[in-house]
N, C-alpha and C positions, 0 to 999 in steps of 0.2 A: 321291337326295334324303335329306338328313340327318334325324335323329330329330325335331328341333324342327319342321321343315317338315311331316313326316309327321303330327305331333300336330295342327298347325293344320289341315291338310287333313282329318284324321279328324273334328275338331270341326265343321268346316263341313259335312262329309258327314252327320254325326250330326244336325245341326240342320236338314238339308234345304236347305242354301244352296249347296252346291258347284256344282250345275248352273247356278244364277244367276251365280255367280262366273265360270264358264267360258263363259257366253253372250257372244259377241262383239258382239251388238247391244245389250246392256245398258250404260247409262252410270252408273247409280247403284243401290245397294242400301241401303235405310234401315230400321233396326229402331227403332221408337218405344218409349218407356218403357212403353206399354200392351201391349207384346208384338206389336203389329201390324207385319207385314213388308210393305214397299212396294218396288217396283222401277220404274225408268224406262228405257224403251227410246229409242233415238235417234228424235227427232221425235215422241214420244208423251208423254202425260201420265203422272204417277205412277199406278201400279195397285196396289191391295191384293191380295196373293197368298197370305197365310196368317198364321200365328202362330209365334212362337219363344218357348220358355219362358225365364224369367229364368235358370234353371240353365244352359241351353245358351248363352245370351248371355254369362254369366259365364265359362264354359269357353273360349269364343272369345276374350274380352278377356284372360283370364289367359294363354292360349297365345301370343297376339300380343305381349303385354307381356313375357312371359318371353323370347321370341325376341330382343327388342330390349334385354333386360336392364334393363327399366324396371319400376317397381312402381306399381300402381294401388291407391290406398287412399282411405279417407274424407277424408284430408287432401290427397291428390293424386288427385282423381277424374276427371282428363282424360288420355286417351291419344291423342296425335297422332303418327302415324308412317306409314311405307310398309308395305303389306301384302306380306310376303315371297313369297307365292305368285305374285303377278302384277304387283307394283309399283303397285297402286292406292293412292290416298290413303285412310287409315283414321283415323277419329276415334271414340273410344269414351268413354262417360260412365257413371259408376256413382253409387249413392247416397252421400252425401245430395244431390248435385247434381240427380239425377233420381230418380223413384220406383223404377224398376227399371233394370238395365243396358240401355244402348242404344248403337247405333253407326250410322255412315254410312260407306259405301264408295263412293268416287268412282273409277270405273275410268278407265284411260288411254284417250284417244281412239284409235279404230281408223281414223278417217278425218279428214283435215283439210279443212274446207270453205273454198271460195274466195268472193270477192265475187260471182262469177257464180252460185254455188250459193245464196247468200242472196237474190240478186235473183230467181232462178227460184222459190224457196220463198215469195217475197212478204214476207220479213222485212226486206229492205233495198231501197230504191228505187235505180234506176240513178243518179239525181242524187246521192244520199247516197254511193254507191260512188265516183262520180267525185270528190266532195269529199274523201273519205278518200284516194283515190289521189294527189290533188294535195297533200294535207297530207304524205304520205310523200315525194313528190318534193321538196317544200319543206323537208324535214327538220324538220317541226313535231312537237311533242309531241301524243300522242293518249291520252286517258284513257277507258277503257271501264269504266263503272260500272253497278251494278245490285244488286238484292236478292239475298239468299242463294239459291243453286241456280238462278240465271238464266243459266248457261252463259257467264259472262264470259270465261274463258280460251279456249274454242273460238271465241267471237266475235272475239277479238283475233288469232287465227291468220292471217286473210287479210292483216292489216297486217304480220305477221311475214314472211309469204311474199313480199310485194311489196317489203319493205325490202331494199336491197342488203346483201350478206353483211358488209360492213365497218361497217354501222351498228350501234350498240349497241341491243339490244332486250331489254327485261325484261317479264315478265308477273307481276304480283303477284296471287296468287290469294287472299291473306288479308292482313290488316294485319300479320301476324307474320312471314311468310316469303316473300321474293321467289324466284321460280323462273325459270330461263332459258327463253327461247322455243326450242323444239326443232323448229320447223317447217322443212321443206326450203325454202330461200329461192330465189326466181327473180328475174330481172332485172325492172325496172319497165317494160320495153318491152311 
């Protein structure tokens, strides 16, 4: 592990965040400007788990921005990048945009859910799943929309899985950056 990665790891450890980052069941780690730390586990609501000082948050933001050779300043108060420790999405904010440094880490999915998983969980009816399957067979466009932190990319994955490998599939997780669907695709049978 190179020195920059060791520094980032050290700052996460010092702030008490490394265990959360390494927990495979966590989907999101969020530090609010008030210093409150929240985590989200798969299938559970956000939970307040502690506090992080502005100094620790600043050290983490600086280490991550330095790794990516970016500068976070009052005139450029937003850092959007990949967290080099595990490939999670990282967005950090500093004053004057927020009162104190804050960030959100969206971890990569460790499990891809299928239509059947959503039906079993009660979040998708069998009829809706059948409509989506038919839209895929008919090569129709499907738009998955929702509010911030509503699990839109994971919700789109069953569509990616059911699409034949030769169909072009994109998942836009923000208005800024499209990302490719990386789900293992299966036939529509």
